[in-house]
C-alpha positions, 0 to 999 in steps of 0.5 A, a space after each residue: 832813827 837809823 842805828 850807826 853802822 858796823 866800824 871795822 875792826 882795828 888791829 891793835 898794837 903789839 906792845 899794846 895787846 900784851 900790856 892791856 888783856 882786856 877789851 877796847 870798847 872801839 864804838 859804844 853807843 847810845 849807852 844806860 843803866 839797866 837791871 841784870 838779863 834773865 840767864 835764859 835769853 834768846 839763842 845766839 847767832 855765830 858772825 859768820 851768819 849776820 848778815 840781817 840789817 843792823 836795825 833787826 840786831 841791835 841791841 847788839 854786841 859784836 867783834 873779833 877774838 885775835 891772837 897776840 900776834 894779831 891773827 885771827 883766831 878762829 874757833 875761839 869761845 866766845 861768852 857773854 857772862 854778869 860782870 860779877 861773883 857768882 857768875 852767870 852764863 848768858 849767851 856763847 857762841 865760836 868765833 867764823 874764820 876771820 875772827 869774828 863774833 855775835 851776840 844780837 839782841 843783848 837788851 840793855 845788860 851789864 855783862 863781860 865778854 871772856 874769850 878762850 882758846 888753846 892755846 893762844 890763851 883767854 881774856 876778859 872784856 870790860 864791864 859793857 852796857 848796851 841801850 836800846 837800839 845801841 850795837 857794841 863792838 869790841 876786839 878781844 886779843 887772848 893773853 897767855 897771862 891766863 895761864 896757870 902752870 905748876 907741880 904738884 908733890 906730895 907731903 915728902 915734896 916727891 912728884 905725883 903723877 896723875 893728878 887730875 887739875 881742873 877749875 873752881 869759880 866759873 860756871 863752864 867748862 875748863 879743860 882739865 889738866 894731868 900730871 905726868 911723871 915729874 908732877 908737872 901740868 899747864 892749864 893754857 887757857 884760865 879765866 880771870 873770874 876762877 877763884 881756885 885749882 882743885 887737885 884729885 889723885 888716888 890716894 890722896 885727899 883732894 887740895 885746893 889752891 887759891 888762884 889770886 891776881 895774874 894780870 901782870 904774870 905772863 903765867 901763874 905759877 902754883 906749888 899743890 901738895 897732897 897730904 895721903 888720904 885714909 882707906 875707904 869704910 863701907 857696906 854691902 847690902 843684900 836686895 833686903 837692905 842687910 849687910 851680907 858678904 859679897 866681892 866689891 870690885 874698884 878701879 876695874 880693869 884700872 891701874 889701880 884695881 881692886 878687889 876685897 870681900 865685905 864680911 858677914 856683917 856686910 864691912 869692908 875696907 878699900 886702899 885710899 887709891 881707890 877714891 876717885 873710882 868707881 866701886 860695885 858689889 857683886 854675888 853669885 846669887 844676885 844682880 851687881 849693886 850701881 856703880 858709886 864714886 869712892 869719895 874721900 872720908 864718905 862712907 860707901 854704901 853698895 846694895 846688891 839688886 834683884 837675881 833672875 831665874 830660870 823656867 824650863 822642862 827637862 824631858 826624855 826623847 818622846 817629849 814626856 817630862 820625867 819626873 827625876 833628874 838633876 840639873 846644873 850650871 855647865 857653864 856661865 858668862 857673867 853680863 859684866 866682870 869676872 865669873 863668880 863661885 857658881 852653886 852646883 847641881 839640884 836635885 829636882 822631883 816633878 812629875 811634869 819635869 819642871 824647874 825653877 832657878 832662882 837667885 840668878 847672877 845675870 849673864 848667858 848660862 847653860 845648863 846641863 840635865 841627867 837622869 839614870 839611864 841617861 848620858 847629860 844634855 845641854 840647854 840652848 845658851 840661856 840669857 838672864 837679866 837682873 829680875 827678870 824671868 827666862 822661861 821656856 827652856 827645853 833640855 832632851 835627855 836622849 837615849 844616846 849612842 853605843 859604842 862597840 869594840 875589842 881592847 888587847 894588850 900590845 901582844 894582840 891578845 884579848 884582855 877581859 875585865 877592862 873598866 870602860 867609861 865616858 870621860 869628862 862628859 860635863 863641868 856638873 854630871 858624870 855619866 853613869 854608862 859604864 861596860 866591862 870586856 868579856 873573855 874575848 875582849 868585847 864591850 859594849 857601852 851605852 848612852 854616848 852623849 852628843 860628841 866628841 866624847 872621850 873613852 878611858 879605859 882601865 884595866 890594874 896592871 895595864 895604862 890607862 887610855 883615853 881615846 878623843 875625838 870619838 862621835 856618834 848620834 843618838 840609837 847609832 853605833 860606832 866601832 872603837 879597838 882599843 890597845 893597852 899598854 902594860 905597866 913597866 913601872 914609869 908612865 901611868 896614862 895615855 892619851 891623845 892631845 897637846 900635852 898640857 893642864 888647865 885650870 878655870 879662873 875668872 878670865 876663862 880657861 888658862 892654861 896652868 902647866 906646859 909639858 916641855 917637847 909635848 906638842 903645845 911646848 914646842 908650837 909656842 904655848 905657855 903657862 898662863 896663857 888664856 884659851 880664847 878660840 878652839 879650830 876659830 871657836 871664841 871659849 867664851 861660856 864654854 866649860 873646862 869639859 868642853 876645851 878638854 874635848 876640843 884640845 883632845 884627839 888622834 894622834 897626828 891630827 891638828 887643832 887651830 888654838 889662839 891664845 892671849 898673852 898675859 902681861 901683854 894682852 896679844 893674842 897669838 894664833 897657833 896650829 898645834 899637831 897632837 901627840 900620844 901623851 904618856 905620864 
């Protein structure tokens, strides 16, 4: 028998739409009782694609979704759900530009159709029951009666901003809302099947407000009261499962960010403001723990993971392994978070020049090696992953360059006995090269590292002088004459630079002080600014020695500096002309 053709959707009167926010069954054919359907039926087909004959689509539920003014709603979500709790979603689809939807081949089920669209509202049909060979056409009118609004307050009735309100009781996701500065919120499409509203805010216990009948209300108004939550206790475990001290970070890079340290027994406590955030533990000799959500009333356990390792060799200029040397971490960029305190340099004795450094936090490392009679040298950047060994690292300690010249006073008289050193060649190793001027004021110092380098000259009764921006290749010779100024009871140091003091923080290299009247201050740098680039080169991964050598230089030369302002995050681009800094 041929099934009847679909009837044309009928436009309901506006008054009837507002009073009856459920479906009017327009055409129902061949009804008969049937068991509940399986929750894994065939996929749905959009009404706009329904071009096959009716016989090939039955049993079918189809129809249109309209707004309160009788207009077709494009993009409304339409779900086919079980008729009673616990609700199961069998199918879902979206309406087309005419407001049409279709669920073909639904089998003889007892179901409801639920539709929603923001901001038009939500609607639920009556229970529908189909039969083989039958089609059911319905028109549903969205109603604002599905909206829930209200206010979130604390125990003293003060508004709570930033509370997240979500819906319970339905097996599909209803978009959540967030309370504003006045504590107000509104969720425009809350289905009538929803049973409760859940409010979560940092520092408070989770609250639930039951949702009662709302058929006769355009909007249900709810007042949610939150009570303060207790702090969260936790413990940090090492890779063997034993309690250990570590840094604990919660709500990273958010307004509620919290950092604390666990004790030797692994215990720590986070404030209630961390509830709802993720927290993790990090340690300089391990990989960070997995992030774990901070849940009210639940003890937090953070277990560190195995760190990585570096294997390499230190050789001389002929490629032969050096039997004794020192190796240290020149710079480190963590794979995540901020840089932690690192272990100091290590002395190594191995006939092959081989070394291995275990228990390293994942990230990018630059190592510096040094040995007697040779200037320090650095590795290339080394990427370290947790639980893995990065091998093949090779650091060559060359002979270095030679710097020579005369030292005189301001009257051009030669100065004997001036102490000459290389300054700030590394953040973890010093140069053991030194020289003294002879009676003619002549000096010769060997073992100059790769530039830029700074020559430091000192003699009692004269200002110490730093001569920066020098470069000399290994085995080559550079001539550098220097004039020292007699001390007059005032400043004891003279150098070419920008006039600022630096410090290494967890975020990078920061200006601790900017001296008034010196080039940095005149150019607009401020204390607290973070140096992010020098002459276009990113400072991430640079050591303090790297940054110092790049900012220092001959007076009158210029250097480009990009600095980030801590209060706004703004990056300023400045060109600074180095001057003679006397302190």
